[in-house]
Residue, then its C-alpha position, 0 to 999 in steps of 0.5 A: l487521508d486521516k480520519n478528518e480527511d486531511l491529506w498526509i504526504g510521504t516524500e523521500n525527505g520527510i512528511s507533509k500535511l495538507e490542512n485547510g489548503a496549507f502545507t505543514n511539515l512534520v518535524f522528526p526527532k534529531s535522532f532519526t537518520n532516515n526521513s524517507c516515507w513510502d506509506i502512511t496509515q492511521d490506526t483505530k486509536g488515531s496514531m499515525w504510522f509511517a513506513s520509512y524505506g531504510g529507517g523502519v516504521f515511525k509511530f506518531d501519537g500527535e506528540n511523541f514518536k516511537i521507532f520500530s526497526k531491526k533492533n526491536g524485531l523488524p525483519v529489515n528496515r526497508c519498509r514499503k507498505l502499511l495496513a491498519y486493521k483492528d488493533k494491529v498495524f501490518v508492516g510490509t517490508e522487503l523481507g516479509v511482514a511484521i505485525i505490531d500491536i497498537h496498544t502494547n507496541s509488541l512486534s511479531v513476525p509471521k512464520g512461512m516467509m518464502p524469499h525469492f533471490g533473498v528478498f520477500l518484497v511485500s507490495d500491498f495488503f487488502i482485507y477479505q472476510n476479516e482476513v489479511y491478505f498481501s502480495a509479494i512482488n515476485e511470488g504472488l498472493f498470501k494470507i496471514v492465518y493464526h494457529k493458536s494465536i501465532p501468525v503464519i503466512e499461507p500461500v494463496q496463489k503464485f504469480q509473478f509481478t504484483y506491484s499493487l492491489g485494488f479490491y472492489d466488488n469481489t474483484l481483485f486488481s493486481g498491477n502487473k508488468g505492463f498490464i493489470d490482472s483482474f481476478n474473481i476473489q472467490e476463485l482466487t482464494k480457492g487457488k483456481a483464479i484465471s486472470k483477465r488482463i487489462g490495459k498496457t501500463i504499470v499501475w501503482d495505486f487504485a482509488k474509487d469515488k462515490n460514483n463508483t468510478l475506479y481510478t488508477a495511478a500509472w508509471g510505465v517505468f520502461d515507457l511513457s504509458g503512465g498517467l491517470y487512468s480509469i477502469t470501466n467494463n474491463q477497459l483502461s482509459n487514460i484520462s490525464e488530458q481532461y484533468g490537465i495532468e502532464s506527468k507520466n510518473l504517477l504513484n498514488v491516487v487517494y479519494s476524499f468522500k467528504k470533499d469529493i476530491l481525488y488527490v493524485g501523487s506523482k514523482d514530479 
């Protein structure tokens, strides 16, 4: 959702926008060779940012595009996740994080990457006490700290399989392989967290509505456990049927406070 709460949708073949009930498609410059989009965010100046899996990162100010790729400093062109925070956009790639200044377009790559089998797959970000944290699928949780204005990756806690993160009310939810890990954030940032396991599916996204209902998008990958779920009292409940959702392959949930609408994105 952008600041007007219009919905932007990333697909394998480009980007669409849902506005006043109608879809429009973003027209890329012909020089763009990869139109896939895995994540979208909007910075504090209003520009839209798109993570392309294979084409780098695209910035769109409403009129012009700028592309960031391996040629101008990205660790790799396979980008998975974005976070806009203050005057920066944090880019999660398959080989760590890149940080782009939204005013100058300068790009930096924090030191401290820890590749596992040659990759460092960033799966999600969140903010806690004005610091940026991120998960790497096979490594665990990390945060970005600044030493004399130079960004450095610092390990927080090691755990395997982190496909998504949801941070609500001092609890960090992490989508693991067949369940959700639930951590107390104070314990976790001290490296002492013990996980409470929830559910039996793979969760890819989280959203909370104005009634404090927490929703998750699940795609089991290896089974048919996927669908739309809610989390209440550390219990995961499949609520797909009551909303008429037949797909078992959900990837995204996004909630609009203004319209009181939950958008659910699937592979179907």
